[in-house]
FIKOLZA-1660 file (N, C-alpha, C; in steps of 0.1 Angstrom, whole numbers, plus 5000, padded with zeros to 4 digits):
% residues 73
   i   px   py   pz ch aa at
   1 5008 4988 5000  A  M  N
   1 5000 5000 5000  A  M CA
   1 5009 5012 5000  A  M  C
   2 5006 5022 4992  A  E  N
   2 5013 5034 4992  A  E CA
   2 5006 5044 5002  A  E  C
   3 5014 5048 5011  A  H  N
   3 5009 5057 5022  A  H CA
   3 5010 5071 5018  A  H  C
   4 5000 5078 5019  A  R  N
   4 5000 5092 5014  A  R CA
   4 5009 5101 5022  A  R  C
   5 5013 5098 5034  A  H  N
   5 5021 5107 5042  A  H CA
   5 5035 5101 5046  A  H  C
   6 5038 5089 5041  A  L  N
   6 5050 5082 5044  A  L CA
   6 5058 5080 5032  A  L  C
   7 5071 5080 5034  A  T  N
   7 5080 5078 5022  A  T CA
   7 5087 5064 5022  A  T  C
   8 5082 5055 5030  A  H  N
   8 5088 5042 5031  A  H CA
   8 5077 5031 5030  A  H  C
   9 5081 5019 5030  A  Q  N
   9 5071 5008 5029  A  Q CA
   9 5072 4999 5041  A  Q  C
  10 5078 5003 5052  A  E  N
  10 5080 4995 5064  A  E CA
  10 5067 4996 5072  A  E  C
  11 5065 4986 5081  A  F  N
  11 5053 4986 5089  A  F CA
  11 5056 4993 5103  A  F  C
  12 5057 5006 5102  A  T  N
  12 5059 5014 5114  A  T CA
  12 5045 5016 5120  A  T  C
  13 5044 5022 5131  A  L  N
  13 5031 5025 5138  A  L CA
  13 5022 5033 5128  A  L  C
  14 5027 5043 5122  A  A  N
  14 5019 5051 5113  A  A CA
  14 5014 5043 5101  A  A  C
  15 5023 5035 5096  A  A  N
  15 5019 5027 5084  A  A CA
  15 5009 5017 5087  A  A  C
  16 5010 5011 5099  A  I  N
  16 5000 5001 5104  A  I CA
  16 4986 5008 5105  A  I  C
  17 4986 5019 5112  A  D  N
  17 4974 5027 5114  A  D CA
  17 4968 5030 5100  A  D  C
  18 4976 5035 5091  A  D  N
  18 4971 5038 5078  A  D CA
  18 4965 5026 5070  A  D  C
  19 4972 5015 5072  A  T  N
  19 4967 5002 5065  A  T CA
  19 4954 4998 5071  A  T  C
  20 4953 4998 5084  A  I  N
  20 4940 4994 5090  A  I CA
  20 4929 5004 5087  A  I  C
  21 4932 5017 5087  A  A  N
  21 4921 5027 5085  A  A CA
  21 4917 5028 5070  A  A  C
  22 4927 5027 5061  A  R  N
  22 4924 5030 5047  A  R CA
  22 4926 5018 5037  A  R  C
  23 4932 5007 5043  A  G  N
  23 4936 4996 5034  A  G CA
  23 4925 4988 5029  A  G  C
  24 4928 4982 5018  A  K  N
  24 4918 4972 5011  A  K CA
  24 4922 4958 5015  A  K  C
  25 4915 4949 5009  A  R  N
  25 4918 4934 5013  A  R CA
  25 4932 4930 5010  A  R  C
  26 4938 4934 4999  A  R  N
  26 4951 4931 4995  A  R CA
  26 4961 4937 5006  A  R  C
  27 4959 4949 5010  A  D  N
  27 4967 4956 5020  A  D CA
  27 4967 4948 5033  A  D  C
  28 4955 4944 5037  A  W  N
  28 4953 4937 5050  A  W CA
  28 4960 4923 5049  A  W  C
  29 4959 4917 5037  A  A  N
  29 4966 4904 5035  A  A CA
  29 4981 4906 5037  A  A  C
  30 4987 4917 5032  A  E  N
  30 5001 4919 5033  A  E CA
  30 5005 4922 5048  A  E  C
  31 4996 4929 5055  A  L  N
  31 4999 4932 5069  A  L CA
  31 4998 4919 5077  A  L  C
  32 4988 4910 5074  A  R  N
  32 4987 4897 5080  A  R CA
  32 4999 4889 5078  A  R  C
  33 5004 4888 5066  A  R  N
  33 5016 4880 5063  A  R CA
  33 5028 4885 5071  A  R  C
  34 5030 4898 5072  A  A  N
  34 5041 4904 5079  A  A CA
  34 5039 4901 5094  A  A  C
  35 5027 4902 5099  A  A  N
  35 5025 4900 5113  A  A CA
  35 5027 4885 5117  A  A  C
  36 5024 4876 5109  A  L  N
  36 5026 4862 5112  A  L CA
  36 5041 4859 5111  A  L  C
  37 5048 4866 5104  A  N  N
  37 5063 4864 5103  A  N CA
  37 5071 4871 5114  A  N  C
  38 5065 4881 5120  A  D  N
  38 5072 4889 5129  A  D CA
  38 5063 4893 5141  A  D  C
  39 5064 4887 5153  A  P  N
  39 5056 4890 5164  A  P CA
  39 5057 4905 5169  A  P  C
  40 5068 4911 5165  A  A  N
  40 5069 4926 5169  A  A CA
  40 5058 4934 5161  A  A  C
  41 5055 4930 5150  A  I  N
  41 5044 4937 5142  A  I CA
  41 5031 4935 5149  A  I  C
  42 5028 4923 5154  A  L  N
  42 5016 4920 5162  A  L CA
  42 5015 4930 5174  A  L  C
  43 5026 4932 5181  A  K  N
  43 5027 4941 5192  A  K CA
  43 5024 4955 5188  A  K  C
  44 5029 4959 5176  A  K  N
  44 5027 4972 5171  A  K CA
  44 5012 4974 5167  A  K  C
  45 5006 4964 5162  A  I  N
  45 4991 4964 5158  A  I CA
  45 4983 4966 5171  A  I  C
  46 4987 4960 5182  A  L  N
  46 4980 4962 5195  A  L CA
  46 4981 4976 5199  A  L  C
  47 4993 4981 5198  A  R  N
  47 4995 4995 5202  A  R CA
  47 4987 5005 5194  A  R  C
  48 4986 5003 5181  A  V  N
  48 4978 5012 5173  A  V CA
  48 4964 5011 5176  A  V  C
  49 4959 4999 5179  A  C  N
  49 4945 4996 5181  A  C CA
  49 4940 5002 5195  A  C  C
  50 4949 5002 5205  A  Q  N
  50 4946 5007 5218  A  Q CA
  50 4941 5021 5217  A  Q  C
  51 4947 5029 5208  A  A  N
  51 4943 5043 5207  A  A CA
  51 4929 5045 5202  A  A  C
  52 4924 5035 5194  A  Q  N
  52 4911 5036 5187  A  Q CA
  52 4900 5028 5194  A  Q  C
  53 4903 5019 5203  A  I  N
  53 4894 5009 5207  A  I CA
  53 4883 5015 5216  A  I  C
  54 4884 5027 5221  A  A  N
  54 4873 5033 5229  A  A CA
  54 4861 5036 5220  A  A  C
  55 4863 5037 5207  A  D  N
  55 4852 5040 5198  A  D CA
  55 4846 5027 5194  A  D  C
  56 4833 5024 5198  A  P  N
  56 4827 5011 5195  A  P CA
  56 4824 5010 5180  A  P  C
  57 4825 5020 5172  A  Y  N
  57 4823 5020 5158  A  Y CA
  57 4835 5018 5150  A  Y  C
  58 4847 5018 5156  A  A  N
  58 4860 5016 5149  A  A CA
  58 4862 5001 5147  A  A  C
  59 4853 4995 5140  A  Q  N
  59 4853 4980 5138  A  Q CA
  59 4866 4974 5133  A  Q  C
  60 4872 4981 5124  A  R  N
  60 4885 4977 5118  A  R CA
  60 4896 4975 5129  A  R  C
  61 4896 4984 5138  A  Y  N
  61 4906 4984 5149  A  Y CA
  61 4902 4973 5159  A  Y  C
  62 4889 4971 5162  A  H  N
  62 4885 4960 5170  A  H CA
  62 4889 4946 5164  A  H  C
  63 4887 4945 5151  A  F  N
  63 4891 4933 5144  A  F CA
  63 4905 4930 5146  A  F  C
  64 4914 4940 5143  A  W  N
  64 4928 4938 5143  A  W CA
  64 4933 4936 5157  A  W  C
  65 4927 4942 5167  A  K  N
  65 4931 4940 5181  A  K CA
  65 4929 4926 5185  A  K  C
  66 4917 4920 5182  A  H  N
  66 4914 4907 5185  A  H CA
  66 4923 4897 5178  A  H  C
  67 4926 4900 5165  A  Y  N
  67 4934 4892 5157  A  Y CA
  67 4949 4891 5163  A  Y  C
  68 4954 4903 5167  A  A  N
  68 4967 4903 5172  A  A CA
  68 4968 4896 5186  A  A  C
  69 4958 4898 5194  A  E  N
  69 4958 4892 5207  A  E CA
  69 4957 4876 5206  A  E  C
  70 4949 4872 5197  A  R  N
  70 4948 4857 5194  A  R CA
  70 4961 4851 5190  A  R  C
  71 4969 4858 5181  A  H  N
  71 4981 4852 5176  A  H CA
  71 4993 4854 5185  A  H  C
  72 4992 4863 5195  A  L  N
  72 5002 4865 5205  A  L CA
  72 5001 4855 5216  A  L  C
  73 4989 4850 5218  A  A  N
  73 4986 4841 5230  A  A CA
  73 4992 4828 5228  A  A  C
% end
């Protein structure tokens, strides 16, 4: 996914947030592959989601939070 405000393609906190918020299925699949290969990315996903989880309508963040928790357990 090309991030509109980032000049790199690494999964930083900002890139993960952008992928969750604006990403399409293909972008999510890429994030999933990266997360399964690197537990540090799962931890970053949790960090990003914690900031949004208070909003009950932020369903994308709720999904990714549960996904990351399940795979870190």
